[in-house]
Residue, then its C-alpha position, 0 to 999 in steps of 0.5 A: x499500500x505504501x508503494x501505491x501511495x508513494x507513486x500517486x504522491x510523485x504523480x500528484x507532484x507532477x500533475x501539479x506542476x503542469x496543470x496551469x500550462x495544460x489550461x492555458x494550452x487548451x485555451x490557445x488551442x480552442x482560439x486556434x480552432x476558430x481561426x486556423x480553418x482546414x479550408x484555408x490550409x488546403x489551398x496552399x499545399x498543391x503542387x511543388x516539392x518544397x514550398x507545400x512541405x514547408x507550409x504544411x509543417x508550419x501550419x501543423x506546428x500550433x494545431x494540437x492533434x495527436x498521431x491518430x487525430x492527424x490522420x483524417x486531417x492529413x488525408x483530407x489535405x491529400x484528397x484536396x490536392x496536397x501531395x504526399x510530401x506535404x501531407x506527410x510533413x504535416x502528419x509529423x509536425x502536428x502531433x510532435x507539437x501543438x500549443x498544448x504540448x509546448x506549454x507542458x514542455x516549457x513547464x516540465x523541461x527547460x528552454x533548451x529542450x523546448x526550443x530544440x524540441x520544437x525546431x527538431x520537430x519542424x526539421x523532421x517534418x520538412x525533411x521527410x516531406x521533401x524526401x518523399x516529394x523527391x524519392x516517393x510516388x504519388x499514388x492515387x488517393x484511396x477514401x475507403x482506406x482512410x475510412x477503414x484505417x482511422x480508428x485508433x482511439x481519438x475522438x470521433x469528432x476530432x476533425x470537426x469543421x471550424x466555425x462558420x464566418x457568419x457567427x459572431x466572434x463571441x460565438x466562435x470563441x465559445x465554440x472554440x473553447x467548447x472544442x478545446x474542453x470537449x473534443x480535444x480534451x477527449x483526445x488527450x485526457x486518457x493518455x495525459x493521465x497515463x503519462x502522468x502515472x508512468x512519470x510517477x512510476x519512473x520517479x519511484x522506481x527507477x534507480x538513481x544511478x541510471x546517470x552512470x549507464x546513460x553517460x557510458x552509452x549515450x547512443x545506445x540509450x538513444x536507440x532504446x528510446x527510439x525502439x520504445x517510442x515507434x510502436x507506442x501510442x503516446x501523444x506529445x503532451x503525455x510523453x513530456x512528463x515521461x521524458x522529464x522523469x527519466x531525465x531526472x533520473x539521469x537519462x541523457x537529454x538526447x535520448x529523452x529528445x528521441x523519445x519526444x520525437x519519435x513517440x508522438x509522430x508514430x505508433x502501430x496504428x499509424x504505421x499501418x495507416x500510412x502504408x495503406x493510404x500512401x504506400x510502402x515506399x512512403x512508410x519507408x521514408x516516413x520511418x527512416x526520416x524520423x529515425x535519422x532526424x531523431x537520432x541527429x537531434x539527440x546527438x546535438x542536444x547532448x552536444x549542447x548540454x555538454x558544451x555549455x556544461x549544463x546538468x539537464x536534471x538541475x533545470x528540468x521543471x524550473x519553469x513550473x515554479x513560477x506560480x505560487x502553490x495556491x494558484x497551481x492548486x487551483x488550476x489542478x482543481x479546475x483541470x481535474x473537474x474538467x477531466x472528470x466532467x468530460x470523462x462522465x459526459x462521454x460515459x454517459x453518451x456511450x451508455x446512451x448509445x449502448x442502451x437506447x431508451x433504457x433497454x438492456x438495463x437492469 
């Protein structure tokens, strides 16, 4: 029982650090949902091998979608005329960033990791898209494959159409906040809670002398995190507390960055979807470029910390101490109520669909 208590206590401390940043991230995501309309994005991603790839990565960075939720949007871009390179670039840039994960990165990591994570995600997306543009084959879009393959755990309405221009600004903002604390929260709540709990377990169970192994096997530790991250379903927000906990236990920041880049952009379901919607060559390019760019970014960030003689574990989570404890407690309570209310609403809706008009209930 004491073990469970200690894990819950560690998880609570982590949750307390990030709650206010999560609320901020969700609010900004709601505003972006109002003004970043898919129709405007799709117009700029047609022909060309480089420009559409860069534009799609820039468009994708602030949008908060997980690696599964981004699939219908990316396939929609492809259907509207975006080439494979632009679509793959969008599929990497979007789940690796998002305003919610950027806010949590600032809270749990440090400015070096936060900035390099964002830049590395952009470079990975652009490199993959350009590689696909020059070495891939642009196959015909298959709408049936998209419909068949996108069931990977995200909210059913995660790609809902943004509010119409005819609505007033206040109505649109309310609609955006409903999206942020409704559909988006549904996408993120479960993996976020699991990520916080895993981080608590790592903090409690992992040996404090992990530093010794990581320092002697930097590249090997990156390979381990790459192999662990590729098949795992973990969004950018939930991967952040896991990476922060590992760094605090002594994992080199380069290996943590590899996990932060590879994990959100891939999982077993996404790999299968890319193979079916695009083609096998596109999948090979996708995984190869993520691997190369992630490892290169990991080596670079380790060099930065070594060059400036900064101990990563000494600065991780310092940004979360900006706010006094009572503000953190209020934010934690608000976020907990929102998550609980969201889960209860989804449960009641699922129950109503499963047992319409009370049939089948005792």
